N, C-alpha and C positions, 0 to 999 in steps of 0.2 A: 503495498501501500504507500502511494506516494504521502509525504506530508504527515506521515501518521503522528508525531511529537503535536502538532498545530491541533490535529483531529481528534487522537486523545485527549487532549488537556482541554477541551471544548465540551467531548462530552461529558466528561469526569468531573467541570466544574459545573455542567447541568443538572447533576441527579443529585447533587446535595437543593440544589430549589426543588426539584420536582419531590425529595422528600417532604421537605418542610412544607409545601402546598399541602400534600397530603396529608401531614400530620395536622393540618393548622383547617383543613376543610371536613376529615373521616373523626365520626365520634370514637371516642376511645373503647368504646365495648367492642366495636369492629377490627379491634389492634391484635387483642392475643388470645381468639380461640385458630387453635390450628385450623385451617380447612377440612383438612386428611391426616392421616395417623401417623403418616410419615412426611408430613408438609412440614413446613414452618411457618410461625402463624408472622403477621407484616411487623410488627415487634421483634421477634426472634431475629427478621431478616435482617433490619435497619439495626440491631444488637451487633450482630454480624458483623455488618459494615463497618459500623461504629470499631470493633474489635481487629478486624485485618489494617484498618487505619493506623491503628496504636501499633500495632504487633509485626504485621507480617508487611504492608505493602513497601516504607520506608526503611525499615531494616532490606530488603531482597533489594533495593534501591541503591543504598549503600555498599552491598554490598558486591554485588555490579560492577559500581565504579573504584571500590578498590580491589578489585580484581579476590573476593573470597566466594567460598561456598558458602550454602545456607540449607540450612534442614528443611523436607518439607513443614506442612501444618494440617492439620487436620482438625475442624474444628468441635468438634465430638468427644476428643480428647487431648488436647490442647488450647481447647477454649478456655474462657469462663462461660457459665452461669449466667444466662441472661437475667436482669434487673429489671423485671415484670414494673415494679414500683415506681420508673421510671417514665413520667410523661412521654407519649409520641411526640411531641413538639419540643422534649427538652433533651431529648435523643437525637433527634434531628438537628435539632442546634448545635450538639457535640459532635454529631457527625459533620457539620462543614467547617468545624474549627481545627478536627482533625485533617481533614483535606484541604484546608487548605494549605498546612503546613507542608504534605504530602505534592502540593499542586509546584509548591516552592521548588522543592528537591527536584521535579519533573521539570520546571523551566531550566533549569542546572545543564540540562543534558544538549547537545547538539545533535545531527543524524549520521556521525559515525560513529556515536558514543553506540547506536541499537547492534552495534556488531559485536559488543562487549563478551565474552561468556562466562558461564558459572556452571558450576555442579548446584544442579537441585540434588537435595538426599534421595527423593525415589524415583525423580523422570531422569535424571542424570544429566551430560550437557544440555544446557538451553541458553539462547541469545537472549538479549536484553529486552529487542526488539519481539522475541516471544514473550517474553514477560510480559513486555506492557500490551501487545493481543489479548493476553490472555484476562490482564488486567479489567480493561475497556470491557469484553464479555463477561465477566465476573461481573462489575459494577451494573450493568445492563440486565443484566442473569435475575441479578436476587433484585434491582426494581421490579422487572414482571414478575416475579415469585410475589413480592408482596402487592404489588397492584392484580394479582390474580387470587392473593388470599379475600382481599377487600373486596371482590368481586362476588364470592360465592353467596352472601345472602341475597343478593341482589338476582342473581341466577336461579337460586331455590325461590323464589318469590314472582318469576314473570310467568308462571305457568305456561299457554300453550305454545310461547316464545323460548321455552327454556332448549327447545332442539337446536335452536341458532346458537347457544355458544356451546352447542357437546366440544370444541377443543381446549376449551376452558373450564370447563364444567368437571370438579374434582372430586365429586360423587356425583355419576351419573345417573338417573334411575336404572331399576335392574328390568 
């Protein structure tokens, strides 16, 4: 992808505003329920994004720049339990603060840096360009996951239109 750095920066910057908008508009009771047994709630999605903004992305950016390897990260075993007492708005504001810090690190990169390599603890050799692609995809995936979870009560309540949402319905009718 040409212009990966500015495109990634724009998309990563935009997601904080989207989460803040959702936190400001969707009532708190929609944030905690898991839409399906193996799915995260919107609150858990946003908590995870705050967590990786603190513990994963800046650490990996610095590792690439220093020529160091880094371990894998499994949110189930390496993460912290979500603090469901924190309001969605407060969590979105925290995400924005942490994202601002990592975007500052991203702004220091130049296109030649994208070829830097490091060894991921589970995946082996990776480039900084591949990591940046993963970071943007990861960010957008959890935004889509959170929005899909917020959709569920509306899908369940739309009667005969429910079939229109088959691709998003996490508990399809039998």
